N, C-alpha and C positions, 0 to 999 in steps of 0.2 A: 581207869586207865591213866598213865601218867603222861606228862607233856610230850615227851620224846615219842611214845606210842602213837598219840594224836598226830604229831608231826609228820611221822612215817606215813600214816594213813592219808593224811592230806597231800602229801608229795605225789601219790599216785592217783588222785582223784580229780574230779572236776567240780568246781563251785557251781551251785545251781539253788536258785530262788523258787520257793514253793508258796503259793497263796493258801492264806487260812482256810481250813475245811477241807482241803484236798488231802486224798488218802495217799500216803507213800508207800505202804506195805499192806497186803490184804492176806489175812490167815488162810492157808492151805495152799497158797500158789508158790511156785518154784522160786528160790531165792537166787536172784540173779546179782545180787551185790548188796552192799551196806552204805549207811550213811553216818558222817561225823556231823553232828548238830553244832553249828557255829553261832547261830542268833536264833530266837524265837522259842517256842514251846510246841512240844507234840503230845498227843495222848496215846497211850499204849493201852490197849484193850486186850487181855491175854486171859486165859484159864485161871489164872492165879489172881487175877483182879485188874483194875484199872489203875493206872499211874501216870503222873505226868513228868517229863523229861526235858532239860533245858541244855544250854550250851555246855560242851565238852562231852556229852554222852554220845555213845555209839549205838546205832539201831539196826537191825537186819543181820547181826552177825550169827545169831544162831542157826540160821539156816544153811550158812556157809560153812559152819563148824559140825553139821550133824550129818550122819549118813544118808537120812531121807531127802535132806536138802530143801525141805518145805518150810513155809513161814508159819510160826506158831503164835502169832498175834497180828492185829490190825492196828496199824499206826496212821493217825491223821494229824495233820498240823493245826493246832490250837490257835495259833497266831501266824502271821506270815514267818516264814522260816528260811534261813540260809543254811545250806548243808554243803558238805563234799561228798559227792556221789563216788564211790569207789566199785567198779564192776568186779564180778567173780574172778575173772582172768587175772586183773592186777592184783586183787587181793590173794590169790593163789601164788602168783610170782613173788610178791612182797614175802609171803610166809616160807618160801624155799630160801629167800635170802636171809631171813630172820627166823629161824626155826622155832624160837621161843615165843614169838608172837601170837600165834593160834592159842597157845596155852593160856598166855596173859589174858587174851579176848575172852576165852571160855571161863576163866576165873572171875573176869568182871561182870559177864553175863548171869552168874549164878548167884 
């Protein structure tokens, strides 16, 4: 995602600090929002494998973009992290204003 998209997401979210080891997202649960990672590292455990993500990454978007609306991965903080949390309603309203945003997020997620 480019800086403009990240700025858009951050503009509708709430900054939040999360301690190392805490689970942000649990596989199979309903997707209530997404996170923009500002500082720190998270570990994503998905069917396709495990990977680490850092600042500038968006996590949790797949559940908001899918028809099922459920989480496809478990995400936990590897270190203390600072994120911007964007709830589903704010995300949907943002996508109504910027109709191409969901498409760009979907492309970035794949």
